[in-house]
Steps between C-alpha positions, in 0.01 A plus 500: 500500500635841410545787737198714571532867426397749763121527496310783667139505605294791619433521875132439427576178311724377781235580761234312301733201457550480876123523562429224249773275640365545853148425379623186326632383837157571651338286228738217586407535868134474397568178309684363804202581721686757708261784413139499385358604164332790679836619635657472156221706345532760776872537427433526127233766543711698746795504256282534188626170351306255283411166660543219249 
């Protein structure tokens, strides 16, 4: 694999990436039975994220 060149993202894009990664972890916790569907939906609504 070749070397990656320096890539820059806007602060907004980085912030959204972090939010989506955190929400993905929450979805995994839901699948594992650690949180309820209601809790997952609450988190999604609070952060204005789509629930799939």
